[in-house]
C-alpha positions as a printed Julia matrix, in Angstrom:
116×3 Matrix{Float64}:
 143.48  124.92   99.39
 143.95  122.32  102.13
 141.68  119.3   102.26
 138.89  119.6   104.78
 139.15  117.48  107.92
 136.83  114.48  108.08
 135.63  112.94  111.31
 136.51  109.37  112.18
 134.12  106.51  112.85
 134.74  106.89  116.58
 133.17  110.35  116.5
 129.87  108.76  115.46
 129.75  106.49  118.49
 127.61  109.12  120.23
 124.68  107.81  118.17
 125.89  104.36  117.1
 125.57  101.22  119.2
 128.98   99.82  118.22
 132.0   100.51  115.99
 130.54   98.55  113.06
 127.37  100.65  113.14
 129.48  103.82  113.34
 131.46  102.69  110.27
 128.22  102.02  108.37
 126.87  105.44  109.33
 130.13  107.06  108.21
 129.89  105.31  104.85
 126.24  106.36  104.48
 127.12  109.98  105.23
 129.84  109.9   102.55
 127.32  108.48  100.06
 124.78  111.19  100.9
 127.43  113.91  100.67
 128.43  112.71   97.2
 124.92  112.17   95.77
 123.5   115.39   94.3
 120.18  113.69   93.5
 119.41  113.62   97.23
 119.2   117.39   97.26
 121.25  120.22   98.71
 119.7   120.03  102.19
 120.72  116.41  102.81
 124.04  116.79  101.03
 124.87  119.82  103.14
 123.87  118.03  106.33
 126.11  115.07  105.5
 129.04  117.32  104.6
 128.58  119.3   107.82
 128.6   116.11  109.92
 131.6   114.67  108.07
 133.57  117.89  108.56
 132.68  118.05  112.25
 130.78  121.33  111.91
 127.71  119.63  113.42
 127.23  116.38  115.29
 124.75  113.61  114.6
 123.0   114.51  117.86
 122.42  117.97  116.36
 120.96  116.4   113.21
 118.66  114.13  115.2
 117.48  117.07  117.28
 116.93  119.35  114.29
 113.43  119.74  112.87
 114.99  121.09  109.68
 117.11  118.02  108.99
 114.56  115.5   110.19
 111.97  117.11  107.9
 114.38  116.86  104.94
 115.05  113.2   105.74
 111.33  112.48  106.08
 110.59  114.2   102.77
 113.23  112.14  100.98
 111.96  108.9   102.52
 108.46  109.78  101.32
 109.78  110.34   97.79
 111.58  107.0    97.9
 108.45  105.2    99.1
 106.38  106.8    96.33
 108.96  105.86   93.69
 109.01  102.26   94.97
 105.23  102.05   94.87
 105.2   103.26   91.25
 107.86  100.84   89.97
 107.04   98.52   87.14
 107.29   94.8    87.97
 110.46   94.57   85.86
 112.09   97.53   87.63
 111.08   96.06   91.0
 112.76   92.74   90.11
 115.93   94.58   89.03
 115.93   96.63   92.23
 115.45   93.53   94.37
 118.3    91.78   92.53
 120.61   94.79   93.17
 119.62   94.8    96.84
 120.27   91.06   97.19
 123.68   91.5    95.53
 124.56   94.33   97.9
 123.54   92.21  100.9
 125.69   89.3    99.68
 128.66   91.63   99.16
 128.22   93.18  102.62
 128.0    89.73  104.21
 131.14   88.63  102.37
 132.98   91.78  103.45
 131.93   91.13  107.05
 133.24   87.56  106.86
 136.54   88.85  105.44
 136.93   91.62  108.03
 138.62   89.45  110.71
 141.19   88.3   108.15
 141.96   91.89  107.12
 142.18   92.95  110.76
 144.62   90.13  111.49
 142.17   88.18  113.63
 141.6    84.43  113.25
């Protein structure tokens, strides 16, 4: 069976402010599509966007998808509120590490792209 087509970052510019934001959105959609714990509704939405079956404008305008996103955000907020102090510290440390890595990648991007 042939691999399914995946949209490019440029196809997300309809909802992104710039190419970097489109790339981040693309990466987030891939993460959602590959994370079963987020549930079949959100996974399906991400896979549909990545394959080009639906556009992000369709997602934003869909009560169904926006409700699923809102539900998941509520679950995340509740989980964060119920974290132990030790788990909160670990989570904050992971978040800080991810921010540092993203900042480093952003600083390295011009070098990879052949820019000074």
